[in-house]
PDB file of N, CA, C and O in Angstrom:
ATOM      1  N   UNK A   1     -46.826   5.399  -4.264  1.00  0.00           N
ATOM      2  CA  UNK A   1     -47.738   6.469  -3.945  1.00  0.00           C
ATOM      3  C   UNK A   1     -47.852   7.414  -5.141  1.00  0.00           C
ATOM      4  O   UNK A   1     -46.858   7.695  -5.811  1.00  0.00           O
ATOM      5  N   UNK A   2     -49.021   7.886  -5.399  1.00  0.00           N
ATOM      6  CA  UNK A   2     -49.289   8.782  -6.514  1.00  0.00           C
ATOM      7  C   UNK A   2     -49.073  10.243  -6.083  1.00  0.00           C
ATOM      8  O   UNK A   2     -49.456  10.631  -4.979  1.00  0.00           O
ATOM      9  N   UNK A   3     -48.453  11.050  -6.970  1.00  0.00           N
ATOM     10  CA  UNK A   3     -48.240  12.475  -6.705  1.00  0.00           C
ATOM     11  C   UNK A   3     -49.594  13.178  -6.685  1.00  0.00           C
ATOM     12  O   UNK A   3     -50.353  13.092  -7.651  1.00  0.00           O
ATOM     13  N   UNK A   4     -49.895  13.867  -5.600  1.00  0.00           N
ATOM     14  CA  UNK A   4     -51.194  14.514  -5.441  1.00  0.00           C
ATOM     15  C   UNK A   4     -51.037  15.846  -4.711  1.00  0.00           C
ATOM     16  O   UNK A   4     -51.337  15.932  -3.520  1.00  0.00           O
ATOM     17  N   UNK A   5     -50.564  16.901  -5.416  1.00  0.00           N
ATOM     18  CA  UNK A   5     -50.406  18.192  -4.745  1.00  0.00           C
ATOM     19  C   UNK A   5     -51.767  18.769  -4.364  1.00  0.00           C
ATOM     20  O   UNK A   5     -52.703  18.764  -5.164  1.00  0.00           O
ATOM     21  N   UNK A   6     -51.862  19.262  -3.139  1.00  0.00           N
ATOM     22  CA  UNK A   6     -53.102  19.859  -2.679  1.00  0.00           C
ATOM     23  C   UNK A   6     -52.821  20.796  -1.510  1.00  0.00           C
ATOM     24  O   UNK A   6     -51.729  20.798  -0.943  1.00  0.00           O
ATOM     25  N   UNK A   7     -53.813  21.578  -1.169  1.00  0.00           N
ATOM     26  CA  UNK A   7     -53.682  22.562  -0.098  1.00  0.00           C
ATOM     27  C   UNK A   7     -54.825  22.373   0.888  1.00  0.00           C
ATOM     28  O   UNK A   7     -55.967  22.133   0.497  1.00  0.00           O
ATOM     29  N   UNK A   8     -54.508  22.483   2.148  1.00  0.00           N
ATOM     30  CA  UNK A   8     -55.530  22.542   3.189  1.00  0.00           C
ATOM     31  C   UNK A   8     -55.574  24.001   3.632  1.00  0.00           C
ATOM     32  O   UNK A   8     -54.552  24.560   4.028  1.00  0.00           O
ATOM     33  N   UNK A   9     -56.736  24.611   3.569  1.00  0.00           N
ATOM     34  CA  UNK A   9     -56.838  26.026   3.905  1.00  0.00           C
ATOM     35  C   UNK A   9     -58.107  26.286   4.712  1.00  0.00           C
ATOM     36  O   UNK A   9     -59.138  25.643   4.512  1.00  0.00           O
ATOM     37  N   UNK A  10     -58.003  27.232   5.616  1.00  0.00           N
ATOM     38  CA  UNK A  10     -59.170  27.717   6.347  1.00  0.00           C
ATOM     39  C   UNK A  10     -59.529  29.070   5.750  1.00  0.00           C
ATOM     40  O   UNK A  10     -58.681  29.957   5.646  1.00  0.00           O
ATOM     41  N   UNK A  11     -60.775  29.221   5.362  1.00  0.00           N
ATOM     42  CA  UNK A  11     -61.224  30.456   4.728  1.00  0.00           C
ATOM     43  C   UNK A  11     -62.411  30.983   5.518  1.00  0.00           C
ATOM     44  O   UNK A  11     -63.369  30.255   5.775  1.00  0.00           O
ATOM     45  N   UNK A  12     -62.341  32.240   5.897  1.00  0.00           N
ATOM     46  CA  UNK A  12     -63.458  32.833   6.635  1.00  0.00           C
ATOM     47  C   UNK A  12     -64.615  33.113   5.683  1.00  0.00           C
ATOM     48  O   UNK A  12     -64.406  33.377   4.499  1.00  0.00           O
ATOM     49  N   UNK A  13     -65.802  33.054   6.193  1.00  0.00           N
ATOM     50  CA  UNK A  13     -66.975  33.388   5.393  1.00  0.00           C
ATOM     51  C   UNK A  13     -67.410  34.808   5.725  1.00  0.00           C
ATOM     52  O   UNK A  13     -68.559  35.054   6.093  1.00  0.00           O
ATOM     53  N   UNK A  14     -66.469  35.736   5.586  1.00  0.00           N
ATOM     54  CA  UNK A  14     -66.746  37.133   5.838  1.00  0.00           C
ATOM     55  C   UNK A  14     -65.456  37.920   5.961  1.00  0.00           C
ATOM     56  O   UNK A  14     -64.364  37.396   5.740  1.00  0.00           O
ATOM     57  N   UNK A  15     -65.603  39.183   6.316  1.00  0.00           N
ATOM     58  CA  UNK A  15     -64.449  40.068   6.444  1.00  0.00           C
ATOM     59  C   UNK A  15     -64.761  41.189   7.429  1.00  0.00           C
ATOM     60  O   UNK A  15     -65.916  41.422   7.785  1.00  0.00           O
ATOM     61  N   UNK A  16     -63.718  41.869   7.857  1.00  0.00           N
ATOM     62  CA  UNK A  16     -63.854  43.041   8.723  1.00  0.00           C
ATOM     63  C   UNK A  16     -63.799  44.280   7.833  1.00  0.00           C
ATOM     64  O   UNK A  16     -62.855  44.439   7.059  1.00  0.00           O
ATOM     65  N   UNK A  17     -64.799  45.159   7.933  1.00  0.00           N
ATOM     66  CA  UNK A  17     -64.817  46.355   7.094  1.00  0.00           C
ATOM     67  C   UNK A  17     -64.031  47.497   7.736  1.00  0.00           C
ATOM     68  O   UNK A  17     -63.406  47.317   8.781  1.00  0.00           O
ATOM     69  N   UNK A  18     -64.065  48.674   7.104  1.00  0.00           N
ATOM     70  CA  UNK A  18     -63.309  49.843   7.586  1.00  0.00           C
ATOM     71  C   UNK A  18     -63.769  50.329   8.957  1.00  0.00           C
ATOM     72  O   UNK A  18     -63.011  50.993   9.665  1.00  0.00           O
ATOM     73  N   UNK A  19     -65.004  50.004   9.335  1.00  0.00           N
ATOM     74  CA  UNK A  19     -65.529  50.400  10.647  1.00  0.00           C
ATOM     75  C   UNK A  19     -65.297  49.319  11.690  1.00  0.00           C
ATOM     76  O   UNK A  19     -65.836  49.377  12.796  1.00  0.00           O
ATOM     77  N   UNK A  20     -64.481  48.324  11.318  1.00  0.00           N
ATOM     78  CA  UNK A  20     -64.128  47.217  12.211  1.00  0.00           C
ATOM     79  C   UNK A  20     -65.346  46.349  12.557  1.00  0.00           C
ATOM     80  O   UNK A  20     -65.444  45.804  13.657  1.00  0.00           O
ATOM     81  N   UNK A  21     -66.260  46.234  11.603  1.00  0.00           N
ATOM     82  CA  UNK A  21     -67.447  45.409  11.790  1.00  0.00           C
ATOM     83  C   UNK A  21     -67.387  44.199  10.865  1.00  0.00           C
ATOM     84  O   UNK A  21     -66.861  44.280   9.755  1.00  0.00           O
ATOM     85  N   UNK A  22     -67.928  43.080  11.329  1.00  0.00           N
ATOM     86  CA  UNK A  22     -67.942  41.847  10.549  1.00  0.00           C
ATOM     87  C   UNK A  22     -68.987  41.930   9.434  1.00  0.00           C
ATOM     88  O   UNK A  22     -70.141  42.284   9.679  1.00  0.00           O
ATOM     89  N   UNK A  23     -68.578  41.605   8.222  1.00  0.00           N
ATOM     90  CA  UNK A  23     -69.477  41.567   7.073  1.00  0.00           C
ATOM     91  C   UNK A  23     -69.450  40.142   6.520  1.00  0.00           C
ATOM     92  O   UNK A  23     -68.420  39.706   6.005  1.00  0.00           O
ATOM     93  N   UNK A  24     -70.566  39.408   6.618  1.00  0.00           N
ATOM     94  CA  UNK A  24     -70.568  38.023   6.134  1.00  0.00           C
ATOM     95  C   UNK A  24     -70.491  37.945   4.612  1.00  0.00           C
ATOM     96  O   UNK A  24     -71.008  38.813   3.907  1.00  0.00           O
ATOM     97  N   UNK A  25     -69.846  36.905   4.121  1.00  0.00           N
ATOM     98  CA  UNK A  25     -69.770  36.627   2.693  1.00  0.00           C
ATOM     99  C   UNK A  25     -70.768  35.524   2.385  1.00  0.00           C
ATOM    100  O   UNK A  25     -70.839  34.527   3.103  1.00  0.00           O
ATOM    101  N   UNK A  26     -71.532  35.701   1.329  1.00  0.00           N
ATOM    102  CA  UNK A  26     -72.568  34.725   1.015  1.00  0.00           C
ATOM    103  C   UNK A  26     -72.081  33.597   0.117  1.00  0.00           C
ATOM    104  O   UNK A  26     -72.725  32.551   0.041  1.00  0.00           O
ATOM    105  N   UNK A  27     -70.949  33.791  -0.567  1.00  0.00           N
ATOM    106  CA  UNK A  27     -70.522  32.792  -1.539  1.00  0.00           C
ATOM    107  C   UNK A  27     -69.008  32.732  -1.609  1.00  0.00           C
ATOM    108  O   UNK A  27     -68.346  33.766  -1.705  1.00  0.00           O
ATOM    109  N   UNK A  28     -68.462  31.537  -1.563  1.00  0.00           N
ATOM    110  CA  UNK A  28     -67.033  31.324  -1.776  1.00  0.00           C
ATOM    111  C   UNK A  28     -66.893  30.569  -3.094  1.00  0.00           C
ATOM    112  O   UNK A  28     -67.420  29.465  -3.224  1.00  0.00           O
ATOM    113  N   UNK A  29     -66.192  31.143  -4.077  1.00  0.00           N
ATOM    114  CA  UNK A  29     -66.097  30.522  -5.404  1.00  0.00           C
ATOM    115  C   UNK A  29     -65.152  29.316  -5.416  1.00  0.00           C
ATOM    116  O   UNK A  29     -64.017  29.419  -5.880  1.00  0.00           O
ATOM    117  N   UNK A  30     -65.621  28.184  -4.908  1.00  0.00           N
ATOM    118  CA  UNK A  30     -64.787  26.992  -4.775  1.00  0.00           C
ATOM    119  C   UNK A  30     -64.164  26.569  -6.105  1.00  0.00           C
ATOM    120  O   UNK A  30     -62.965  26.300  -6.169  1.00  0.00           O
ATOM    121  N   UNK A  31     -64.973  26.509  -7.167  1.00  0.00           N
ATOM    122  CA  UNK A  31     -64.430  26.059  -8.456  1.00  0.00           C
ATOM    123  C   UNK A  31     -63.355  26.998  -8.975  1.00  0.00           C
ATOM    124  O   UNK A  31     -62.361  26.545  -9.544  1.00  0.00           O
ATOM    125  N   UNK A  32     -63.540  28.308  -8.786  1.00  0.00           N
ATOM    126  CA  UNK A  32     -62.521  29.274  -9.196  1.00  0.00           C
ATOM    127  C   UNK A  32     -61.225  29.052  -8.414  1.00  0.00           C
ATOM    128  O   UNK A  32     -60.144  29.038  -9.002  1.00  0.00           O
ATOM    129  N   UNK A  33     -61.327  28.882  -7.108  1.00  0.00           N
ATOM    130  CA  UNK A  33     -60.135  28.644  -6.291  1.00  0.00           C
ATOM    131  C   UNK A  33     -59.442  27.354  -6.705  1.00  0.00           C
ATOM    132  O   UNK A  33     -58.215  27.303  -6.789  1.00  0.00           O
ATOM    133  N   UNK A  34     -60.217  26.326  -6.961  1.00  0.00           N
ATOM    134  CA  UNK A  34     -59.665  25.027  -7.361  1.00  0.00           C
ATOM    135  C   UNK A  34     -58.918  25.128  -8.689  1.00  0.00           C
ATOM    136  O   UNK A  34     -57.796  24.636  -8.808  1.00  0.00           O
ATOM    137  N   UNK A  35     -59.527  25.756  -9.679  1.00  0.00           N
ATOM    138  CA  UNK A  35     -58.892  25.892 -10.995  1.00  0.00           C
ATOM    139  C   UNK A  35     -57.663  26.789 -10.922  1.00  0.00           C
ATOM    140  O   UNK A  35     -56.668  26.526 -11.598  1.00  0.00           O
ATOM    141  N   UNK A  36     -57.717  27.838 -10.117  1.00  0.00           N
ATOM    142  CA  UNK A  36     -56.560  28.725  -9.960  1.00  0.00           C
ATOM    143  C   UNK A  36     -55.379  27.968  -9.378  1.00  0.00           C
ATOM    144  O   UNK A  36     -54.251  28.131  -9.842  1.00  0.00           O
ATOM    145  N   UNK A  37     -55.622  27.146  -8.373  1.00  0.00           N
ATOM    146  CA  UNK A  37     -54.559  26.349  -7.758  1.00  0.00           C
ATOM    147  C   UNK A  37     -53.983  25.361  -8.761  1.00  0.00           C
ATOM    148  O   UNK A  37     -52.769  25.162  -8.807  1.00  0.00           O
ATOM    149  N   UNK A  38     -54.844  24.740  -9.566  1.00  0.00           N
ATOM    150  CA  UNK A  38     -54.367  23.797 -10.579  1.00  0.00           C
ATOM    151  C   UNK A  38     -53.425  24.486 -11.561  1.00  0.00           C
ATOM    152  O   UNK A  38     -52.407  23.910 -11.946  1.00  0.00           O
ATOM    153  N   UNK A  39     -53.751  25.710 -11.971  1.00  0.00           N
ATOM    154  CA  UNK A  39     -52.891  26.454 -12.901  1.00  0.00           C
ATOM    155  C   UNK A  39     -51.555  26.788 -12.261  1.00  0.00           C
ATOM    156  O   UNK A  39     -50.515  26.703 -12.913  1.00  0.00           O
ATOM    157  N   UNK A  40     -51.573  27.167 -10.996  1.00  0.00           N
ATOM    158  CA  UNK A  40     -50.325  27.497 -10.296  1.00  0.00           C
ATOM    159  C   UNK A  40     -49.404  26.288 -10.266  1.00  0.00           C
ATOM    160  O   UNK A  40     -48.209  26.409 -10.535  1.00  0.00           O
ATOM    161  N   UNK A  41     -49.946  25.137  -9.944  1.00  0.00           N
ATOM    162  CA  UNK A  41     -49.131  23.923  -9.854  1.00  0.00           C
ATOM    163  C   UNK A  41     -48.673  23.476 -11.237  1.00  0.00           C
ATOM    164  O   UNK A  41     -47.515  23.100 -11.417  1.00  0.00           O
ATOM    165  N   UNK A  42     -49.557  23.514 -12.191  1.00  0.00           N
ATOM    166  CA  UNK A  42     -49.248  23.016 -13.531  1.00  0.00           C
ATOM    167  C   UNK A  42     -48.187  23.856 -14.229  1.00  0.00           C
ATOM    168  O   UNK A  42     -47.309  23.306 -14.894  1.00  0.00           O
ATOM    169  N   UNK A  43     -48.249  25.178 -14.089  1.00  0.00           N
ATOM    170  CA  UNK A  43     -47.353  26.060 -14.840  1.00  0.00           C
ATOM    171  C   UNK A  43     -46.239  26.656 -13.993  1.00  0.00           C
ATOM    172  O   UNK A  43     -45.600  27.623 -14.407  1.00  0.00           O
ATOM    173  N   UNK A  44     -46.000  26.101 -12.826  1.00  0.00           N
ATOM    174  CA  UNK A  44     -44.934  26.618 -11.949  1.00  0.00           C
ATOM    175  C   UNK A  44     -43.566  26.231 -12.479  1.00  0.00           C
ATOM    176  O   UNK A  44     -42.550  26.576 -11.875  1.00  0.00           O
TER     177      UNK A  44
END
């Protein structure tokens, strides 16, 4: 078997603001998250 570190994550497409109201997020930076995870694993 080949070593293949990876993460399964659930990410909301929004957030709760200070008034306790839902604010949708229009974009999730997938490539940024992917590269950040690669750096964490590589340089740990």
